[in-house]
N, CA, C and O atoms as a Maestro MAE file, in Angstrom:
{
 s_m_m2io_version
 :::
 2.0.0
}

f_m_ct {
 s_m_title
 :::
 protein
 m_atom[316] {
  # First column is atom index #
  i_m_mmod_type
  r_m_x_coord
  r_m_y_coord
  r_m_z_coord
  i_m_residue_number
  s_m_chain_name
  s_m_pdb_residue_name
  s_m_pdb_atom_name
  i_m_atomic_number
  :::
  1 25 73.754 64.710 53.104 1 A "SER " " N  " 7
  2 3 73.951 66.115 53.430 1 A "SER " " CA " 6
  3 2 73.955 66.284 54.935 1 A "SER " " C  " 6
  4 15 73.280 65.552 55.658 1 A "SER " " O  " 8
  5 25 74.722 67.254 55.397 2 A "THR " " N  " 7
  6 3 74.786 67.517 56.835 2 A "THR " " CA " 6
  7 2 73.990 68.767 57.135 2 A "THR " " C  " 6
  8 15 73.967 69.717 56.353 2 A "THR " " O  " 8
  9 25 73.343 68.746 58.274 3 A "SER " " N  " 7
  10 3 72.580 69.938 58.667 3 A "SER " " CA " 6
  11 2 73.379 70.739 59.674 3 A "SER " " C  " 6
  12 15 74.041 70.178 60.548 3 A "SER " " O  " 8
  13 25 73.315 72.030 59.547 4 A "SER " " N  " 7
  14 3 73.989 72.891 60.520 4 A "SER " " CA " 6
  15 2 72.939 73.764 61.179 4 A "SER " " C  " 6
  16 15 72.030 74.285 60.533 4 A "SER " " O  " 8
  17 25 73.094 73.907 62.477 5 A "GLU " " N  " 7
  18 3 72.149 74.750 63.211 5 A "GLU " " CA " 6
  19 2 72.681 76.162 63.263 5 A "GLU " " C  " 6
  20 15 73.853 76.385 63.565 5 A "GLU " " O  " 8
  21 25 71.832 77.096 62.973 6 A "GLU " " N  " 7
  22 3 72.204 78.495 63.087 6 A "GLU " " CA " 6
  23 2 71.418 79.089 64.242 6 A "GLU " " C  " 6
  24 15 70.222 78.842 64.392 6 A "GLU " " O  " 8
  25 25 72.101 79.868 65.049 7 A "GLN " " N  " 7
  26 3 71.426 80.508 66.165 7 A "GLN " " CA " 6
  27 2 71.287 81.993 65.860 7 A "GLN " " C  " 6
  28 15 72.199 82.636 65.340 7 A "GLN " " O  " 8
  29 25 70.130 82.506 66.196 8 A "TYR " " N  " 7
  30 3 69.885 83.930 65.997 8 A "TYR " " CA " 6
  31 2 70.353 84.687 67.236 8 A "TYR " " C  " 6
  32 15 69.967 84.362 68.359 8 A "TYR " " O  " 8
  33 25 71.182 85.690 67.019 9 A "VAL " " N  " 7
  34 3 71.637 86.530 68.112 9 A "VAL " " CA " 6
  35 2 71.126 87.932 67.838 9 A "VAL " " C  " 6
  36 15 71.440 88.536 66.812 9 A "VAL " " O  " 8
  37 25 70.331 88.442 68.774 10 A "ALA " " N  " 7
  38 3 69.758 89.780 68.603 10 A "ALA " " CA " 6
  39 2 70.850 90.833 68.720 10 A "ALA " " C  " 6
  40 15 71.759 90.693 69.538 10 A "ALA " " O  " 8
  41 25 70.770 91.885 67.911 11 A "PRO " " N  " 7
  42 3 71.758 92.960 68.031 11 A "PRO " " CA " 6
  43 2 71.597 93.656 69.377 11 A "PRO " " C  " 6
  44 15 70.515 93.642 69.963 11 A "PRO " " O  " 8
  45 25 72.682 94.268 69.868 12 A "PRO " " N  " 7
  46 3 72.573 94.953 71.163 12 A "PRO " " CA " 6
  47 2 71.564 96.098 71.105 12 A "PRO " " C  " 6
  48 15 71.433 96.794 70.098 12 A "PRO " " O  " 8
  49 25 70.871 96.262 72.201 13 A "THR " " N  " 7
  50 3 69.901 97.335 72.317 13 A "THR " " CA " 6
  51 2 70.629 98.616 72.715 13 A "THR " " C  " 6
  52 15 71.399 98.610 73.676 13 A "THR " " O  " 8
  53 25 70.399 99.716 71.994 14 A "PRO " " N  " 7
  54 3 71.054 100.979 72.387 14 A "PRO " " CA " 6
  55 2 70.651 101.355 73.803 14 A "PRO " " C  " 6
  56 15 69.497 101.192 74.200 14 A "PRO " " O  " 8
  57 25 71.619 101.861 74.560 15 A "MET " " N  " 7
  58 3 71.336 102.245 75.935 15 A "MET " " CA " 6
  59 2 70.920 103.709 75.991 15 A "MET " " C  " 6
  60 15 71.392 104.544 75.219 15 A "MET " " O  " 8
  61 25 70.050 103.983 76.899 16 A "LYS " " N  " 7
  62 3 69.571 105.342 77.086 16 A "LYS " " CA " 6
  63 2 70.545 106.097 77.984 16 A "LYS " " C  " 6
  64 15 70.961 105.577 79.019 16 A "LYS " " O  " 8
  65 25 70.912 107.310 77.601 17 A "THR " " N  " 7
  66 3 71.782 108.139 78.417 17 A "THR " " CA " 6
  67 2 70.975 108.724 79.571 17 A "THR " " C  " 6
  68 15 69.899 109.287 79.375 17 A "THR " " O  " 8
  69 25 71.512 108.578 80.762 18 A "VAL " " N  " 7
  70 3 70.828 109.063 81.957 18 A "VAL " " CA " 6
  71 2 71.740 110.046 82.663 18 A "VAL " " C  " 6
  72 15 72.919 109.762 82.873 18 A "VAL " " O  " 8
  73 25 71.207 111.198 83.028 19 A "LYS " " N  " 7
  74 3 71.976 112.166 83.803 19 A "LYS " " CA " 6
  75 2 71.784 111.868 85.280 19 A "LYS " " C  " 6
  76 15 70.661 111.723 85.764 19 A "LYS " " O  " 8
  77 25 72.904 111.778 85.984 20 A "LEU " " N  " 7
  78 3 72.836 111.551 87.416 20 A "LEU " " CA " 6
  79 2 72.902 112.876 88.146 20 A "LEU " " C  " 6
  80 15 73.613 113.793 87.734 20 A "LEU " " O  " 8
  81 25 72.162 112.966 89.224 21 A "LYS " " N  " 7
  82 3 72.225 114.184 90.027 21 A "LYS " " CA " 6
  83 2 73.565 114.225 90.737 21 A "LYS " " C  " 6
  84 15 74.000 113.237 91.328 21 A "LYS " " O  " 8
  85 25 74.212 115.374 90.673 22 A "GLN " " N  " 7
  86 3 75.488 115.501 91.359 22 A "GLN " " CA " 6
  87 2 75.219 115.814 92.823 22 A "GLN " " C  " 6
  88 15 74.468 116.731 93.155 22 A "GLN " " O  " 8
  89 25 75.833 115.049 93.668 23 A "GLN " " N  " 7
  90 3 75.626 115.216 95.101 23 A "GLN " " CA " 6
  91 2 76.437 116.405 95.585 23 A "GLN " " C  " 6
  92 15 77.646 116.469 95.365 23 A "GLN " " O  " 8
  93 25 75.778 117.340 96.238 24 A "GLN " " N  " 7
  94 3 76.444 118.547 96.710 24 A "GLN " " CA " 6
  95 2 77.303 118.277 97.936 24 A "GLN " " C  " 6
  96 15 78.470 118.667 97.975 24 A "GLN " " O  " 8
  97 25 76.742 117.622 98.924 25 A "ASN " " N  " 7
  98 3 77.459 117.342 100.164 25 A "ASN " " CA " 6
  99 2 77.548 115.843 100.366 25 A "ASN " " C  " 6
  100 15 76.520 115.168 100.431 25 A "ASN " " O  " 8
  101 25 78.762 115.307 100.468 26 A "PRO " " N  " 7
  102 3 78.869 113.869 100.706 26 A "PRO " " CA " 6
  103 2 78.348 113.521 102.091 26 A "PRO " " C  " 6
  104 15 78.346 114.363 102.988 26 A "PRO " " O  " 8
  105 25 77.911 112.292 102.262 27 A "PRO " " N  " 7
  106 3 77.459 111.889 103.595 27 A "PRO " " CA " 6
  107 2 78.599 112.048 104.591 27 A "PRO " " C  " 6
  108 15 79.757 111.811 104.246 27 A "PRO " " O  " 8
  109 25 78.288 112.445 105.822 28 A "PRO " " N  " 7
  110 3 79.334 112.680 106.806 28 A "PRO " " CA " 6
  111 2 80.272 111.494 107.005 28 A "PRO " " C  " 6
  112 15 81.478 111.689 107.157 28 A "PRO " " O  " 8
  113 25 79.748 110.275 107.008 29 A "ILE " " N  " 7
  114 3 80.603 109.120 107.242 29 A "ILE " " CA " 6
  115 2 81.623 108.967 106.125 29 A "ILE " " C  " 6
  116 15 82.761 108.580 106.387 29 A "ILE " " O  " 8
  117 25 81.244 109.260 104.884 30 A "ALA " " N  " 7
  118 3 82.172 109.136 103.760 30 A "ALA " " CA " 6
  119 2 83.293 110.150 103.884 30 A "ALA " " C  " 6
  120 15 84.453 109.822 103.631 30 A "ALA " " O  " 8
  121 25 82.970 111.363 104.265 31 A "SER " " N  " 7
  122 3 84.015 112.374 104.375 31 A "SER " " CA " 6
  123 2 84.945 112.077 105.547 31 A "SER " " C  " 6
  124 15 86.144 112.345 105.467 31 A "SER " " O  " 8
  125 25 84.412 111.535 106.622 32 A "VAL " " N  " 7
  126 3 85.253 111.171 107.759 32 A "VAL " " CA " 6
  127 2 86.164 110.019 107.377 32 A "VAL " " C  " 6
  128 15 87.344 110.010 107.725 32 A "VAL " " O  " 8
  129 25 85.611 109.041 106.658 33 A "PHE " " N  " 7
  130 3 86.388 107.868 106.277 33 A "PHE " " CA " 6
  131 2 87.513 108.217 105.315 33 A "PHE " " C  " 6
  132 15 88.629 107.722 105.467 33 A "PHE " " O  " 8
  133 25 87.235 109.064 104.325 34 A "THR " " N  " 7
  134 3 88.236 109.338 103.299 34 A "THR " " CA " 6
  135 2 89.173 110.486 103.640 34 A "THR " " C  " 6
  136 15 90.239 110.594 103.033 34 A "THR " " O  " 8
  137 25 88.821 111.339 104.580 35 A "SER " " N  " 7
  138 3 89.649 112.516 104.846 35 A "SER " " CA " 6
  139 2 91.048 112.135 105.314 35 A "SER " " C  " 6
  140 15 92.017 112.788 104.928 35 A "SER " " O  " 8
  141 25 91.178 111.104 106.128 36 A "HIS " " N  " 7
  142 3 92.500 110.714 106.623 36 A "HIS " " CA " 6
  143 2 93.215 109.757 105.672 36 A "HIS " " C  " 6
  144 15 94.388 109.450 105.886 36 A "HIS " " O  " 8
  145 25 92.537 109.279 104.629 37 A "LEU " " N  " 7
  146 3 93.163 108.348 103.699 37 A "LEU " " CA " 6
  147 2 93.836 109.047 102.527 37 A "LEU " " C  " 6
  148 15 94.707 108.463 101.881 37 A "LEU " " O  " 8
  149 25 93.452 110.279 102.242 38 A "ASN " " N  " 7
  150 3 94.029 110.983 101.103 38 A "ASN " " CA " 6
  151 2 95.464 111.383 101.402 38 A "ASN " " C  " 6
  152 15 95.802 111.745 102.529 38 A "ASN " " O  " 8
  153 25 96.301 111.314 100.375 39 A "ASN " " N  " 7
  154 3 97.689 111.707 100.570 39 A "ASN " " CA " 6
  155 2 97.861 113.192 100.253 39 A "ASN " " C  " 6
  156 15 96.872 113.906 100.086 39 A "ASN " " O  " 8
  157 25 99.093 113.656 100.169 40 A "LYS " " N  " 7
  158 3 99.365 115.077 99.967 40 A "LYS " " CA " 6
  159 2 98.808 115.605 98.652 40 A "LYS " " C  " 6
  160 15 98.494 116.791 98.555 40 A "LYS " " O  " 8
  161 25 98.678 114.762 97.645 41 A "THR " " N  " 7
  162 3 98.150 115.203 96.355 41 A "THR " " CA " 6
  163 2 96.633 115.079 96.290 41 A "THR " " C  " 6
  164 15 96.036 115.322 95.240 41 A "THR " " O  " 8
  165 25 96.014 114.709 97.383 42 A "ASN " " N  " 7
  166 3 94.560 114.581 97.479 42 A "ASN " " CA " 6
  167 2 94.009 113.445 96.623 42 A "ASN " " C  " 6
  168 15 92.815 113.424 96.326 42 A "ASN " " O  " 8
  169 25 94.860 112.501 96.223 43 A "ASN " " N  " 7
  170 3 94.395 111.326 95.489 43 A "ASN " " CA " 6
  171 2 93.893 110.288 96.482 43 A "ASN " " C  " 6
  172 15 94.487 110.105 97.544 43 A "ASN " " O  " 8
  173 25 92.811 109.613 96.145 44 A "PRO " " N  " 7
  174 3 92.336 108.565 97.053 44 A "PRO " " CA " 6
  175 2 93.333 107.412 97.065 44 A "PRO " " C  " 6
  176 15 94.066 107.222 96.095 44 A "PRO " " O  " 8
  177 25 93.369 106.650 98.136 45 A "PRO " " N  " 7
  178 3 94.314 105.527 98.199 45 A "PRO " " CA " 6
  179 2 93.915 104.435 97.214 45 A "PRO " " C  " 6
  180 15 92.746 104.308 96.847 45 A "PRO " " O  " 8
  181 25 94.892 103.657 96.796 46 A "ARG " " N  " 7
  182 3 94.628 102.483 95.967 46 A "ARG " " CA " 6
  183 2 94.720 101.267 96.882 46 A "ARG " " C  " 6
  184 15 95.643 101.162 97.691 46 A "ARG " " O  " 8
  185 25 93.771 100.355 96.755 47 A "LEU " " N  " 7
  186 3 93.728 99.173 97.607 47 A "LEU " " CA " 6
  187 2 94.051 97.938 96.786 47 A "LEU " " C  " 6
  188 15 93.552 97.770 95.674 47 A "LEU " " O  " 8
  189 25 94.892 97.073 97.345 48 A "PHE " " N  " 7
  190 3 95.297 95.833 96.693 48 A "PHE " " CA " 6
  191 2 95.132 94.683 97.666 48 A "PHE " " C  " 6
  192 15 95.234 94.870 98.879 48 A "PHE " " O  " 8
  193 25 94.877 93.499 97.143 49 A "ILE " " N  " 7
  194 3 94.830 92.285 97.951 49 A "ILE " " CA " 6
  195 2 96.005 91.424 97.520 49 A "ILE " " C  " 6
  196 15 96.162 91.124 96.336 49 A "ILE " " O  " 8
  197 25 96.829 91.029 98.482 50 A "ALA " " N  " 7
  198 3 98.007 90.210 98.183 50 A "ALA " " CA " 6
  199 2 97.568 88.836 97.689 50 A "ALA " " C  " 6
  200 15 96.746 88.175 98.323 50 A "ALA " " O  " 8
  201 25 98.120 88.410 96.553 51 A "LEU " " N  " 7
  202 3 97.785 87.117 95.980 51 A "LEU " " CA " 6
  203 2 98.692 86.005 96.490 51 A "LEU " " C  " 6
  204 15 98.414 84.824 96.284 51 A "LEU " " O  " 8
  205 25 99.779 86.389 97.158 52 A "PHE " " N  " 7
  206 3 100.724 85.407 97.681 52 A "PHE " " CA " 6
  207 2 101.529 86.047 98.799 52 A "PHE " " C  " 6
  208 15 101.547 87.270 98.935 52 A "PHE " " O  " 8
  209 25 102.197 85.222 99.601 53 A "ASP " " N  " 7
  210 3 103.099 85.722 100.638 53 A "ASP " " CA " 6
  211 2 104.327 86.329 99.966 53 A "ASP " " C  " 6
  212 15 104.772 85.844 98.925 53 A "ASP " " O  " 8
  213 25 104.875 87.392 100.561 54 A "TYR " " N  " 7
  214 3 106.105 87.989 100.042 54 A "TYR " " CA " 6
  215 2 107.019 88.352 101.207 54 A "TYR " " C  " 6
  216 15 106.652 89.146 102.074 54 A "TYR " " O  " 8
  217 25 108.205 87.766 101.218 55 A "ASP " " N  " 7
  218 3 109.220 88.062 102.218 55 A "ASP " " CA " 6
  219 2 110.415 88.651 101.482 55 A "ASP " " C  " 6
  220 15 111.142 87.920 100.809 55 A "ASP " " O  " 8
  221 25 110.634 89.972 101.597 56 A "PRO " " N  " 7
  222 3 111.718 90.624 100.850 56 A "PRO " " CA " 6
  223 2 113.088 90.009 101.125 56 A "PRO " " C  " 6
  224 15 113.911 89.921 100.214 56 A "PRO " " O  " 8
  225 25 113.352 89.581 102.362 57 A "ASN " " N  " 7
  226 3 114.653 89.006 102.683 57 A "ASN " " CA " 6
  227 2 114.921 87.729 101.891 57 A "ASN " " C  " 6
  228 15 116.060 87.456 101.513 57 A "ASN " " O  " 8
  229 25 113.890 86.963 101.647 58 A "ALA " " N  " 7
  230 3 114.064 85.700 100.940 58 A "ALA " " CA " 6
  231 2 113.775 85.793 99.445 58 A "ALA " " C  " 6
  232 15 114.295 84.995 98.665 58 A "ALA " " O  " 8
  233 25 112.942 86.767 99.031 59 A "MET " " N  " 7
  234 3 112.438 86.762 97.656 59 A "MET " " CA " 6
  235 2 112.853 87.955 96.803 59 A "MET " " C  " 6
  236 15 112.735 87.892 95.580 59 A "MET " " O  " 8
  237 25 113.328 89.022 97.397 60 A "SER " " N  " 7
  238 3 113.626 90.233 96.638 60 A "SER " " CA " 6
  239 2 114.869 90.066 95.763 60 A "SER " " C  " 6
  240 15 115.872 89.506 96.205 60 A "SER " " O  " 8
  241 25 114.800 90.556 94.514 61 A "PRO " " N  " 7
  242 3 115.987 90.543 93.671 61 A "PRO " " CA " 6
  243 2 116.932 91.711 93.996 61 A "PRO " " C  " 6
  244 15 118.059 91.760 93.502 61 A "PRO " " O  " 8
  245 25 116.469 92.638 94.818 62 A "ASN " " N  " 7
  246 3 117.256 93.819 95.171 62 A "ASN " " CA " 6
  247 2 118.191 93.522 96.347 62 A "ASN " " C  " 6
  248 15 117.817 92.837 97.299 62 A "ASN " " O  " 8
  249 25 119.399 94.048 96.260 63 A "LYS " " N  " 7
  250 3 120.351 93.865 97.372 63 A "LYS " " CA " 6
  251 2 119.905 94.663 98.591 63 A "LYS " " C  " 6
  252 15 120.005 94.189 99.723 63 A "LYS " " O  " 8
  253 25 119.410 95.879 98.353 64 A "ASP " " N  " 7
  254 3 118.958 96.741 99.444 64 A "ASP " " CA " 6
  255 2 117.435 96.624 99.536 64 A "ASP " " C  " 6
  256 15 116.713 97.372 98.877 64 A "ASP " " O  " 8
  257 25 116.956 95.700 100.340 65 A "ASN " " N  " 7
  258 3 115.514 95.472 100.428 65 A "ASN " " CA " 6
  259 2 114.937 95.869 101.778 65 A "ASN " " C  " 6
  260 15 113.847 95.424 102.139 65 A "ASN " " O  " 8
  261 25 115.652 96.698 102.525 66 A "GLU " " N  " 7
  262 3 115.202 97.078 103.873 66 A "GLU " " CA " 6
  263 2 113.888 97.852 103.864 66 A "GLU " " C  " 6
  264 15 113.135 97.802 104.837 66 A "GLU " " O  " 8
  265 25 113.604 98.567 102.774 67 A "GLU " " N  " 7
  266 3 112.390 99.369 102.727 67 A "GLU " " CA " 6
  267 2 111.243 98.655 102.018 67 A "GLU " " C  " 6
  268 15 110.175 99.238 101.832 67 A "GLU " " O  " 8
  269 25 111.450 97.405 101.621 68 A "GLU " " N  " 7
  270 3 110.382 96.651 100.966 68 A "GLU " " CA " 6
  271 2 109.406 96.110 102.010 68 A "GLU " " C  " 6
  272 15 109.778 95.821 103.147 68 A "GLU " " O  " 8
  273 25 108.172 95.986 101.598 69 A "LEU " " N  " 7
  274 3 107.085 95.608 102.489 69 A "LEU " " CA " 6
  275 2 106.813 94.108 102.437 69 A "LEU " " C  " 6
  276 15 106.445 93.588 101.383 69 A "LEU " " O  " 8
  277 25 106.987 93.406 103.550 70 A "PRO " " N  " 7
  278 3 106.575 91.998 103.556 70 A "PRO " " CA " 6
  279 2 105.052 91.924 103.735 70 A "PRO " " C  " 6
  280 15 104.467 92.773 104.407 70 A "PRO " " O  " 8
  281 25 104.415 90.917 103.139 71 A "PHE " " N  " 7
  282 3 102.974 90.751 103.308 71 A "PHE " " CA " 6
  283 2 102.598 89.286 103.165 71 A "PHE " " C  " 6
  284 15 103.381 88.462 102.692 71 A "PHE " " O  " 8
  285 25 101.379 88.990 103.589 72 A "LYS " " N  " 7
  286 3 100.846 87.625 103.550 72 A "LYS " " CA " 6
  287 2 99.700 87.549 102.548 72 A "LYS " " C  " 6
  288 15 99.021 88.546 102.304 72 A "LYS " " O  " 8
  289 25 99.482 86.378 101.970 73 A "GLU " " N  " 7
  290 3 98.382 86.173 101.028 73 A "GLU " " CA " 6
  291 2 97.057 86.600 101.658 73 A "GLU " " C  " 6
  292 15 96.758 86.247 102.798 73 A "GLU " " O  " 8
  293 25 96.274 87.359 100.905 74 A "GLY " " N  " 7
  294 3 94.964 87.816 101.377 74 A "GLY " " CA " 6
  295 2 95.007 89.126 102.135 74 A "GLY " " C  " 6
  296 15 93.960 89.702 102.430 74 A "GLY " " O  " 8
  297 25 96.188 89.604 102.455 75 A "GLN " " N  " 7
  298 3 96.326 90.847 103.213 75 A "GLN " " CA " 6
  299 2 95.919 92.035 102.335 75 A "GLN " " C  " 6
  300 15 96.256 92.078 101.152 75 A "GLN " " O  " 8
  301 25 95.202 92.989 102.909 76 A "LEU " " N  " 7
  302 3 94.809 94.214 102.230 76 A "LEU " " CA " 6
  303 2 95.944 95.224 102.345 76 A "LEU " " C  " 6
  304 15 96.429 95.501 103.441 76 A "LEU " " O  " 8
  305 25 96.366 95.776 101.197 77 A "ILE " " N  " 7
  306 3 97.475 96.729 101.175 77 A "ILE " " CA " 6
  307 2 96.957 98.053 100.620 77 A "ILE " " C  " 6
  308 15 96.428 98.109 99.510 77 A "ILE " " O  " 8
  309 25 97.114 99.101 101.394 78 A "ARG " " N  " 7
  310 3 96.674 100.447 100.980 78 A "ARG " " CA " 6
  311 2 97.900 101.246 100.530 78 A "ARG " " C  " 6
  312 15 98.858 101.392 101.289 78 A "ARG " " O  " 8
  313 25 97.872 101.762 99.300 79 A "VAL " " N  " 7
  314 3 98.989 102.546 98.759 79 A "VAL " " CA " 6
  315 2 98.499 103.961 98.521 79 A "VAL " " C  " 6
  316 15 99.264 104.811 98.066 79 A "VAL " " O  " 8
  :::
 }
 m_bond[315] {
  # First column is bond index #
  i_m_from
  i_m_to
  i_m_order
  :::
  1 1 2 1
  2 2 3 1
  3 3 4 2
  4 3 5 1
  5 5 6 1
  6 6 7 1
  7 7 8 2
  8 7 9 1
  9 9 10 1
  10 10 11 1
  11 11 12 2
  12 11 13 1
  13 13 14 1
  14 14 15 1
  15 15 16 2
  16 15 17 1
  17 17 18 1
  18 18 19 1
  19 19 20 2
  20 19 21 1
  21 21 22 1
  22 22 23 1
  23 23 24 2
  24 23 25 1
  25 25 26 1
  26 26 27 1
  27 27 28 2
  28 27 29 1
  29 29 30 1
  30 30 31 1
  31 31 32 2
  32 31 33 1
  33 33 34 1
  34 34 35 1
  35 35 36 2
  36 35 37 1
  37 37 38 1
  38 38 39 1
  39 39 40 2
  40 39 41 1
  41 41 42 1
  42 42 43 1
  43 43 44 2
  44 43 45 1
  45 45 46 1
  46 46 47 1
  47 47 48 2
  48 47 49 1
  49 49 50 1
  50 50 51 1
  51 51 52 2
  52 51 53 1
  53 53 54 1
  54 54 55 1
  55 55 56 2
  56 55 57 1
  57 57 58 1
  58 58 59 1
  59 59 60 2
  60 59 61 1
  61 61 62 1
  62 62 63 1
  63 63 64 2
  64 63 65 1
  65 65 66 1
  66 66 67 1
  67 67 68 2
  68 67 69 1
  69 69 70 1
  70 70 71 1
  71 71 72 2
  72 71 73 1
  73 73 74 1
  74 74 75 1
  75 75 76 2
  76 75 77 1
  77 77 78 1
  78 78 79 1
  79 79 80 2
  80 79 81 1
  81 81 82 1
  82 82 83 1
  83 83 84 2
  84 83 85 1
  85 85 86 1
  86 86 87 1
  87 87 88 2
  88 87 89 1
  89 89 90 1
  90 90 91 1
  91 91 92 2
  92 91 93 1
  93 93 94 1
  94 94 95 1
  95 95 96 2
  96 95 97 1
  97 97 98 1
  98 98 99 1
  99 99 100 2
  100 99 101 1
  101 101 102 1
  102 102 103 1
  103 103 104 2
  104 103 105 1
  105 105 106 1
  106 106 107 1
  107 107 108 2
  108 107 109 1
  109 109 110 1
  110 110 111 1
  111 111 112 2
  112 111 113 1
  113 113 114 1
  114 114 115 1
  115 115 116 2
  116 115 117 1
  117 117 118 1
  118 118 119 1
  119 119 120 2
  120 119 121 1
  121 121 122 1
  122 122 123 1
  123 123 124 2
  124 123 125 1
  125 125 126 1
  126 126 127 1
  127 127 128 2
  128 127 129 1
  129 129 130 1
  130 130 131 1
  131 131 132 2
  132 131 133 1
  133 133 134 1
  134 134 135 1
  135 135 136 2
  136 135 137 1
  137 137 138 1
  138 138 139 1
  139 139 140 2
  140 139 141 1
  141 141 142 1
  142 142 143 1
  143 143 144 2
  144 143 145 1
  145 145 146 1
  146 146 147 1
  147 147 148 2
  148 147 149 1
  149 149 150 1
  150 150 151 1
  151 151 152 2
  152 151 153 1
  153 153 154 1
  154 154 155 1
  155 155 156 2
  156 155 157 1
  157 157 158 1
  158 158 159 1
  159 159 160 2
  160 159 161 1
  161 161 162 1
  162 162 163 1
  163 163 164 2
  164 163 165 1
  165 165 166 1
  166 166 167 1
  167 167 168 2
  168 167 169 1
  169 169 170 1
  170 170 171 1
  171 171 172 2
  172 171 173 1
  173 173 174 1
  174 174 175 1
  175 175 176 2
  176 175 177 1
  177 177 178 1
  178 178 179 1
  179 179 180 2
  180 179 181 1
  181 181 182 1
  182 182 183 1
  183 183 184 2
  184 183 185 1
  185 185 186 1
  186 186 187 1
  187 187 188 2
  188 187 189 1
  189 189 190 1
  190 190 191 1
  191 191 192 2
  192 191 193 1
  193 193 194 1
  194 194 195 1
  195 195 196 2
  196 195 197 1
  197 197 198 1
  198 198 199 1
  199 199 200 2
  200 199 201 1
  201 201 202 1
  202 202 203 1
  203 203 204 2
  204 203 205 1
  205 205 206 1
  206 206 207 1
  207 207 208 2
  208 207 209 1
  209 209 210 1
  210 210 211 1
  211 211 212 2
  212 211 213 1
  213 213 214 1
  214 214 215 1
  215 215 216 2
  216 215 217 1
  217 217 218 1
  218 218 219 1
  219 219 220 2
  220 219 221 1
  221 221 222 1
  222 222 223 1
  223 223 224 2
  224 223 225 1
  225 225 226 1
  226 226 227 1
  227 227 228 2
  228 227 229 1
  229 229 230 1
  230 230 231 1
  231 231 232 2
  232 231 233 1
  233 233 234 1
  234 234 235 1
  235 235 236 2
  236 235 237 1
  237 237 238 1
  238 238 239 1
  239 239 240 2
  240 239 241 1
  241 241 242 1
  242 242 243 1
  243 243 244 2
  244 243 245 1
  245 245 246 1
  246 246 247 1
  247 247 248 2
  248 247 249 1
  249 249 250 1
  250 250 251 1
  251 251 252 2
  252 251 253 1
  253 253 254 1
  254 254 255 1
  255 255 256 2
  256 255 257 1
  257 257 258 1
  258 258 259 1
  259 259 260 2
  260 259 261 1
  261 261 262 1
  262 262 263 1
  263 263 264 2
  264 263 265 1
  265 265 266 1
  266 266 267 1
  267 267 268 2
  268 267 269 1
  269 269 270 1
  270 270 271 1
  271 271 272 2
  272 271 273 1
  273 273 274 1
  274 274 275 1
  275 275 276 2
  276 275 277 1
  277 277 278 1
  278 278 279 1
  279 279 280 2
  280 279 281 1
  281 281 282 1
  282 282 283 1
  283 283 284 2
  284 283 285 1
  285 285 286 1
  286 286 287 1
  287 287 288 2
  288 287 289 1
  289 289 290 1
  290 290 291 1
  291 291 292 2
  292 291 293 1
  293 293 294 1
  294 294 295 1
  295 295 296 2
  296 295 297 1
  297 297 298 1
  298 298 299 1
  299 299 300 2
  300 299 301 1
  301 301 302 1
  302 302 303 1
  303 303 304 2
  304 303 305 1
  305 305 306 1
  306 306 307 1
  307 307 308 2
  308 307 309 1
  309 309 310 1
  310 310 311 1
  311 311 312 2
  312 311 313 1
  313 313 314 1
  314 314 315 1
  315 315 316 2
  :::
 }
}
């Protein structure tokens, strides 16, 4: 006969709901930092890190690539 090991896995523990205090006034540095980053729709910018180099002239499938953004691996891109 073969023996099989069974492992006991405890069920997840229910999490307690916690109410967070809503901050009335953001810290001054946060408002200064984000005020110039918001676009016309007041959406915060999206940040991306380039995973590879991209040269539109050499790599773009589009014939009209003059408005495409070239970037280098690791470069931070704010949209």
